[in-house]
N, C-alpha and C positions, 0 to 999 in steps of 0.2 A: 708617484703615489699621492703627492700633495694636490696635484690637479684632480685626481680621482676623488680625493677627500673633499675638495671644493665643490665638485659636481654633486657628490652625495649630500653635502651640507646645504646646497641650494635646493635640492629636491626635498630635504627634510623641512626646511623653512617654508617652502611652498605648500607641502602637505599639511603642516601645522596651521598655516593661515587658512587653508581650505577648510580644515576642521573647525576653526574658530568662526569663520564666516557662516558655514552651514549650521552651526549650533546656536550662535548668538545673533545673527543678522538676518539670514534668509528665513522668512516666515513660511516654511513649507515642510511637510513631513519628509523625514530623511532617516537613513540608518548610517550615521557616521561611525566609522570603525573605531576611531580613537575614543569617542564618547561612549560607545557600547562597551569597549574594552575596559574603560575606567569603571563603568557601572558594574560590570561582571566581577571585576577584581574586588571592589568594595563590598559587593554582595556576598562573595565567598568569605571575605574576612568577617562580616557580620554573622554569617551562618556558623562559622567556627566559634564566634563569641556567644552564640545562643544555642549551640548544639546540645548542651546539657541542661538547658532551661526547659523543663516540661510544663511549666506554668505559662499560660499565654500572657498574663499580666507582666511577668518578668521579661519575656521576649519583647513585648510591646514597649516597655520602658527602655530597653537597650536599643531597639530599632528606631526609636524616635529621632536619633541623631544621624541616621543613615543618609538622608537626603543632603544635609549640610556637609557631611563628610565627603559625599560624592562631588559636590560643587567645589569644595576646596581641593580635592585630589585632581579634579579636572583642570583647575587653574595651575596647579603645580606641574602636572604632566605637560601642559602646553608650554609653560615657561622652560621646563627642562628640555623639551624637544627643540625649542628655539635656541637655548643655550648651546646645546650640542651642535645644532645646525650652523649657527654663526661661528662657532669655534672651528669647525671643519672648513667653513667658507673663507676664513682669514688666513688659513695656513700657507697658501702660496705666496702671500705678500710679505716681503722683506725677510723671507726665509725664517719664519717664526717656528719655534719648537712647539710640541703639543702643549706643554705647560704654559708657554707664553700665549698661544692661541686661545686657550680656555680662559686665561686671565684677561686677555683683551676683550673676548666676547662677554664675560661676566661683568667687567667694568662698564661696558656700553649698555648691555641689556637691562641691567638693574640700576643704570644711571649713577654709578658710584664715582666714576671719573678718575680712578687711581692709575689707569693705564691709558695714556693719551695716544692718539693715532699718529703715524708718521708716514706722510704721503697722501695724495689725493684719493687713490682707490680704497685704502684702509679707512680714511676719514669717512668716505661715503658709506662703507659697510657699517662703521660704528654708528653713524647717524641713523641708519636703517634699523640697526639692532635696538638702539635707544627708543626710537619711535615704536617699534614692535612691542617692547616690554610695557611701555606706557599705555598703548592702545588696547592691548589684551586685558590688562588690569582694569582699565576704564570701562571696557565693554562688559566685563564680568560684573563690575559693580552696577552698571546700568541695567544689567539683566535681572538683578534681584527684585526691583520693584514690580516688574512684569510678572515674575514668578509668584510673589506674595499677593498681588492683585488677583491673579487667577485662582490662587489657593483660597482666598477669602470668599470669592464668588462661589466656588465649589462648596465650601463648608457651610455657607449660609443655608443653602437648600438641604444639606445633609442634617443640619441641626433642626431645621423646621420639621423634617420628616419624623423626628423622634416622637412627637405627639400623635402621629398617625400610624406609625409602624413599630413602636417600641424601640428598645435599644438592647442589642443590635437589631437592625431592621429585618422584617420578615414579611413576605408577600401576603400570606393569608391574614396576617394581623392587620394589614391595611384595609382589606375588605371587611373584616370583622368590626373595625373601628368606624367604618362609614355609618354604622347603625347608632353610634354614640354621639350625641350633640347636634345632629342634623335632623330636620324634619323629613318625612318621607318624600315630600314634594321638593325639598331643597337639596338633598344629597347628590342628585344627578348633576345639577348645575355646578356644585362645588367640585365634584370629581372631574367634570369636563375641564374646568380651569386647571385642576391639579395635573392632569396628564399633558395639557398644553405647556404648562410651566416646565415639566420634566422633559418634554421634547426639546424645548429651547435649551434647557440645562445640559442635556446630552450633546447637543450640537456645540455648545461652548466647551464642554469637556473634550470632545473630539478635536476641536481646533487647538485648544491650549495644551493638551497632554500629548498630542503628536508633534507639535512645534517644540515643546519643552518636555521631553520624556522624563526628566528628573522629577517632575511634579507627581508622577505615579508613586514615588518613594515618600512623598510628604504624607505623614500619617495624621489622622484627625486629632484634634486637641483632647477629645474624650477617649478613654481607653477602649470602649466598646463601639466607637464610631468608625465608619469606613465608607469612603465614597463608592467603592466597588460593591460592597454589600448593599448599600442604599439603592444603587441603580438596579441590581438584581432583584431586590424586593419590589421595586416599582414595576419592573417588567413582568415579574411573576404575578403581581396583582392584576395587571391588565390582561395577561393571558388567562388567568383563572376566571375573571369576570366574563370574558367573551366565551369561555368554554362552558361555564356553569349557568349563566343567565344572559344569553346573547341579546334578547329583546330589550332588556333593561340596562345593558352596558352602554357607556359612551363610546360606541364602536369606532367612529372616525378618529376621535382623539386618542383612544387607546392604541389603535393600529399605528398612527403616526408616531406615538411615543415608543412603541415596540420597535418599529423599523429604525428610528433614529438611535435608539439605545443599542441595538445589536450592531449597527454599523459603527457606532463610536467604539464599542468594545473591540471589534475587529481591527479598526484602524490603530488603536492603542497597542493591541497585541502585536501587530505586525511591526510597529515602530520599535518595540522593545525586543524584537527578535523571536517571537513565538510563531509557530506554525498555525495557519488559519484556514479553515474550510469555508470558502465563500458561498457554497451552495450545498448545504447538508440536506440529505433526503428526509422528508417529513416522518418516515417510519423508522428512522434511526433510533435504536434503544437509548433511553436516557440513563445517566448515572444516578439520578434521583430515583429512589426505589418507590414502588407502588405503595408500600406501607407508609413511607414519609409523606407521599401525596395524600393518602387517606387521613393522616394526622392533621395536615393542613386543612382539608375539607371539614374535618370535625371542628376545628377552631372557628371556621367561617360559619358553619351551621349552628354553632352554639349561641349565636346571636339571632336577631330577627332578619338576617340577610336571606332574601328569597331566591332560591335556586329553581331552575327550570329543567335541569337534567340531573340524572344520577351521577355519582362519581365515575362509574364505568362508561357511561355515555359521553361524559365530558373529557375523559382521559385522552382519546386520540387527538382532539383539537388542542388541548393543552400541550400535549407532547409535540405536536406539529409546530407550535409557537416556540416552545422552550428549546427545541433542538437548534434553533438559530443562534442562541447565545450561551447555552449551558457549558459546552466544552471550553470555549474561550474564556468565559467567566471563571470557571474552575481553575484553568491554567494560570490566569492572572492572580487569583486568590492565593494559590500555592506559591507563586513567585514572590508576591508581596507579603506573604504571611498575614493576610487580613484577619480580622476577628472571626473566629469560627462560628458564624451564625448558622441557623438552620438553612438547608437548601443551598449551601455555597461550597459543598465539597469538603474533603478531608484536609486536615492540617497535620504537620509533623508534630508528634508529641501530644496531640489532643485526642482523647478518646470519644468525647461527646460534644455536640455543638452547644453553644451558650444560648439558653432560651431568652426571648425578649423580656426585658424588665418592664413590668406593667405598673402603673400607678395604683396605690392602695385605694380602697373605697373610703372616701372621706365625706360621705353623705351624712349630715348632722342628724342625730336622733332627737325627735321632739320630746319635750318634757310632758309628763302627764298634765292634762288640763289645758295645754296650749290649744288655742283655736287654730283650725286648719287655715293655711295661707291661701 
């Protein structure tokens, strides 16, 4: 039985090291079972903690610590698995009891040194256990700067979008605000660069959030901010522009942004264990209702934005673009409990989406008798 326990212990140690290497060292998308299991366990705990919170503000405040809790639990699980694995592994040596084996493994893994080894085989295992504990903790610490660097890059663009799309972001709001502050001859060039920046941002998002899935749990510093909602708003604005005014749209840049955006969403969704349709049919019905679509069109046409097609004429093209990312975006938004912005799907406990906060009109009123400037 002790030999069987040693074999199981060795397998457990190897499995744990495989999980550590896949999660912290290998820069490639993967679905590690240990990491996914920890994420799901922590997510269920936080859902229980927020199940009675019908206010999004309350849920957001409680969920802000979920990413940090997931990282800490991940480290605890790895160390716990190594502890049990090394305890099983040392059992056959010097006829150790179960209690003595766990004491020996704990003394070595956590470098406490209160249970010294006796004999060459046990010494080698103790050294291996001590090195394992130190290396896993060091790798986890070294992992944090990469996480926060990616988080800061992500949130910089999300924060910049607030002046273009409101807070929370909304696709029609982006098109409406292209009429504010830009000259008619300038807005095209500005939006060309805008969509190119978001194409690159989506590529960075895909790389970082598939390599480090816990980044999806990091919430924006502002209560109404969300990386997911921001990306959906940008993709919606590109799809709407090409559907409503194709001759005036920055077509190449918008198409590149759309493709990179929905590919990024699909990669992230697959990494966190969601089902993804990689080739949706263009005529697939949308979850976005036609009435919601018309409300967005009304916001766009309330400005001087020039449309070339009616809402009915533009709907098939818009639907053909949105079907590529709507289902996966809604699934991620529900999984992450993102801010309930318009056009991002339903949330638990929320009856209506939060409308974008717009700046008040601060145009100064001239005094009587002032000369015109």
